[in-house]
N, C-alpha and C positions, 0 to 999 in steps of 0.2 A: 238254356233253361229259362223259362218265362217266369216272372214274379206272380205270386199267387193272387188271384183277383179278390178284391174286397167286396163285401155285400152289406156290410153295416156301415151307413154313411152318416156321419155327424153334420148336421146343419148349423149347430153351434160348436165350434172347435173344441177338442177336449183341452188344448193348452189354454184357451180363453177361460173355459170353466174352472180349471184349476187355479186360477187367479183369484177366484171368489171362496175357495176352501180355507178353513182355519189352518194355520201351520201344523203340520204333522198329521193331518186328517186326510182320508181318501174319500170321504163322501159327505154329502150335505142333504138338506131337506129339499125334496122336489115335490111341488104341489100340482096336481092334475086339476085344471079348472073345470074340465068336463069329463069326469070318469065314465068309462063305458058301463053300460048295463048288459050283463051276460046272462045266458041261460044254461044251467047245468042240469040235465035231466028234466025234472019237474019243477025245479027251483030257479028263480030269478033273482040276482043279486047285483049291486053296484060294486065295481072294483074300488079299492082303497084309493082315496084322493091324496093323502099324504104319504110320500114314499122316502125311504132314506137310501138313497143311490149315489154312486160316484159318476164321474164324468163319462166313464166307459158305457153307462146304461142311459144317460140323460141326453136329451135333445138330439135323437138319432133316429133313422128309419131305414129299413131294408131296402137296398137297391134304389134309392132316391136319385142317384146320378148314374145309374147303369143305363147304357144304350142297348137295346135289344133288337136284333135283325134276325128273326127266324129263330134258330136254335143257338145263334151266335150272340154273345153278350161281352161287353167290355166296360171297364171302370176307368178308361183313360181321362174322362172329365174329372173325376175325384182325384187322380194322382197327378196329372200334368196341369190341368187348369187350376184347381184349388190348391194343389201343392205348392206351386209358385206364388200365388196370391197370398196363401197363409203364411209362407215363410217370410216374405218381405213385410206383410202386415203384423206379424207377431212382434217383429223388432220396433215397428212404428208404434204399436199400441203401448209397448213397454216403455218406450222413450217418452211419449206424451203423458203417460200416467204419471210420470215422475218429472214432468217438464218444469224447467226453472230458468227460462230464458236463454238457453243455450243455443245460440243462432247457428253455430256450425252444424250441430246435430239436427236442428230443425231443417236445414237445407237438405241434409241426407234423407231424413225420414218423412218430410212433409208429403211428397208426391205419392208414396205407397199407401198413405193413410186413407185418403178419400177412395182410392182404388179398392182397398180391402173393404171399406164400409159399403161400397156398391155392390161388391160380390156378395157381402153378408146380407144385404137387403134383399137379393133376389134368390138366395141358395135356400131359403127356408121353404117349407110346404106351401105357406101362404104366398110367398114371393114367386114360387113356380106356378101356382094357380093364377097369380095375377098376370103373369107373362102369358100364360095360356090364353087368358081371356082377352089380353090386349092384342095379341098377335093372331088370334083365331087358330092357334096351332091344333091340327087335327089329332095329335097323339103326343106322348111324353117324350119320344125321341126329338120331335120337331121343337118342343118346349125347351129341351136342353140345349139344342142348337141355338135358339133365339136367345137363351141366357147369355151365351157366349158372344153372340153378335151385338147384343145391347149392353154388354159390359161397359161400365163407367158413364152410364145415362145420367147419373146425378152430379157427377164430380165437378163440372163446370160451375154450377150454382153453389155448391159446397165451398169451392176454393173462394169465390167471391163473397161468402158470407163472413159474419163477424165470429171469430172463434173465442170461446172461453172454456178454460178447464177448471171447474170448481172441485172443491175437496170437501170430504166428509171425515176428515182426521178427527175432528173434535166432536163428532156426533156419535152417541152410542149405537144408533142405527146406521147401518152401511148400505150401499147400493146392492140390488138384487140382480140376478141373472134372468132373463126371459127368452123366450123362443123367437123374439123379434128384437135382437139386441140394438139394432140401428132403428130407433122408434121415432115416428113424427108425432108432434103435438100441435094441434090448432084448436084454439078454444071454441071456434065455430064449426068444426067438424066432429060432431058428436059420434062417439063409437056406436051408439045404438042406432044411428042413422046411416051408418057407413056399412053397406051390404058386403059381406065376404066375397072376394078377398080384398076389396077396396081398390082405389085408383091411385094415379100418381098425384101426390099431394104437394110435392116440394116447390111446384111453381106458384103456390099461394103465398102472398107476403106474410101472412100470419103463422105459417108452418115453421116450428122449430125442430131441429134434429137433436135427439138426445142419445148418447152413446156411452154407457158406463165403460170405463177403461180399466176398472177394477174396483174392489169394495170401498176405496177411499177417493176415486176420482171419476168424474164424468165430464165428457165433451159435450158442450152446447153450442150449435151453430144457429145463429139468427141472421135473417136477410137485413142488408143495409137499409132498405126502405123502412122496415119496422123499427130499427133503432133510431132512425131519424124522425119517424112519426108513428109512435106507438098507438095513436087513435085511428089509424088508417083501417079501413074495412079489411078484416083478416082473410077473406076470400078472393080479394082482388088479385089478379095475376102480377106477378113480380115483373118489374121493368126489365126488359130484354131477357125474358126467361128463355133458356136455350140449353141444348146439350152438345157435346162433342165440339167444344170451341176452345181455342188457346186462350188463356187468361193469365193474369198475374196475382200474386199474393205478397202482401208486405208482412214478412214473418214476425218483425219486431212489435206488430200490433196485437199478437195473440195475448190474450189476458189470462193470468193464472194467479193462485194464491188466496182466492176467496174461500173461506171456510163457511159451509152452510150450516144453519141451525138444524136440529133434528127434525122439526116439522117440515122443513124445506127438502130434506132427504126423504122424508116419508111422502111428500107430494110428488117427487120424481118417481119413487117406487110405485105410487098409486097409478101414475101415467103408464109406467112400464107394464104393471099388472093388467091395467084395463085395456091396453093395446095388444096384449099378448094373445096368442091364438089358442094355446092350450096348457103350456107348461111355464112355470117360473121356479127358481131355485135360490136357496140363501144358506148360509152356514148356521143361522139361528132360526128356529121355527117362527118366532114372533114376527120377523122381518117380512114374512109371506102375507102378512094381513095388515097392510098399512091403513086400510079403510077403517080399522078399529080405533086408530089413535090420531089420524090426520085431522087438521083444523077444519078442512072442508072437503067434500067429495063433489061439490058442483063443479062440473067440467069447465064451464064458462068463467068461473071464479077462482080457479086454482092458482092463476098468476096475478090476481088483483094487486098484490104488493109488488109486482114487477121483480120477483126473486129471480126469474129466468133471464132477465136482461143483464147484459154486461155493464161495466161502469161506463156511463153515457158520457161522462167528461172526457174519457180516454178513447173515444171513437173519433178519429180524425174526419173532419169535413172536407175531404179531398175533392178536387175537381177532375184531375187526371193523373195517370201514371205514364211515365215516359221512361223506357228502358233503351239504352244506346248500345250499338254493336260497332265493331272495327270496320267490318267489310259489308255491312248491309244498312239499310234505312233503320232508324229507331222504331221500336213497337211503342205505339201511343194507343191508350184506351182511357175512357172516363170510369167513373166509380161503378157504373153499371155494365162495364165490359163493352161498351159502345165504341167502335172504331170511328176515325174522322169521316169515312164514307157514310156513315149513318146519319140521317137527316136530324136526329135528336141528339147527336154527339154534343156533349156539355151543354145541356138544354138549360138556358138561363132562367126561363120562366120557372121550370120544375125546381131548380136549385134555390131560387129566391124564396119560393114557397116552402120548401123543406128546411131552409135555414131558420125561418121563424119557428117552425115546428120543432126543430132540433133544440133550439135555445130553451123553449117551453118545456120540452121533454127532460133536459138535463135538470131543470129546477124541480120539476115534479118527482123525478127519480130520486133526487137527494132528499127530498121530504119523506118519501116512502121508505128509503133505505137508511135513514139516519140512525147511527148506533150499530149498524150491522158491519160485518166484515166485507171488504171491498177487494176487487182484483187489481193487479198491477200488470203494466206492460214493460217491455224491455227498458231498462234504465238509461238507454242512450240519451245524451242531452239532459234536459230537465222536464220533458213533457209528463212524465209520470208524476213527479213532485208538484208541477204546477197545476195539473188536473186536480189533484187532492186538495191543493190550496184553494183553488177557485171553488170548489164544492164547500169547502169549510167556510169560506167567507160569505157565501151565499146563505148558509144555514145560520150563521151568527147574525147576518143582517136581518133575517127573519125572526130572530129570537129563539131559534129552535134549539140552539146549543149556546153554552156561555162563551164569552170571548176567548177563553183559554182552553177550550175543548177541541178535540180533534174531529168529531163529527161521524167518525166510523170506528168500528173496532179494528184493532190491528190484524192483519193477515199473518199467518204463520209462515 
């Protein structure tokens, strides 16, 4: 007996949506950003924009992943491909939503995380339309096959980025759900200028990845080049930008514990809403309208205070990573994933230039973030404590905080 074929396909998984519901509630507020105009007889009217639906009805589309061959149809992509990705991704999202420097758990859950994010990036209607345009796919069947073939297109550069998990536990406003949960933000790629369905943006140095892990947690991934030089042109192509390459991640460098202020949460929600295609949702109606209360809606100025940057004193200025094996040669790469055969491997000229910018960036970041909550890295050794001490001493020297002050709000 064959399993019943599904026809209602969720491009934002129901388990992910349920994370954003209030305890004990089965529905939340869903906002249609572009409600349809329909005609009934001689009357024309616009559908309601604000809906009170549950995860079963939100962020789904009929036969979105159905392959059709004449009269034959199959939903094996929905069951076998997304079924496996979702199962592993669900555990990883839950782990990192509550991440507190558990390195054993991080080893287990890290690899499925960018894989799930990549699948989420392309499984939406916009993502599929983007793939169709990029691959010149002649029909929906070929687009679905391309989605499987291009799976993990973004993961190499995500792994090499700087990871920070920020919190909204002390903010009355929480993170919202949108129909593009893995959202790109680049202050020089204006949504009004980005023709639907958009292009591949992750190779740009100024592109951040924002992914809410729940109402109280959001993952922010920033390119190493941007944290070393925040003044670099945001549309410049990232050093050694590439896909499908083996690379390494030092998991103890993941930052967490920073509590965002309410305006900062609202700014992230504004980005999520602005980059959404059609739908957003939240457990409270007022969270769906961040533009009403946010300090600025100027896209280029949303991060003027560098709130999307991680703790710059806790970004190691590494030159290379070496991993040894018992029965094979060691794996060696520099901070941009370049191997020893690459002519720019450990580029001294680039490194010296970045070092000066890095020091200046640390000082500027400390001035912008004085009095704010800060993130923390794994407490191995004393690097986390030393970094906070360096920041505090700099602020004291410049008279921005008194000699006995901490210089930052404590992270919960």
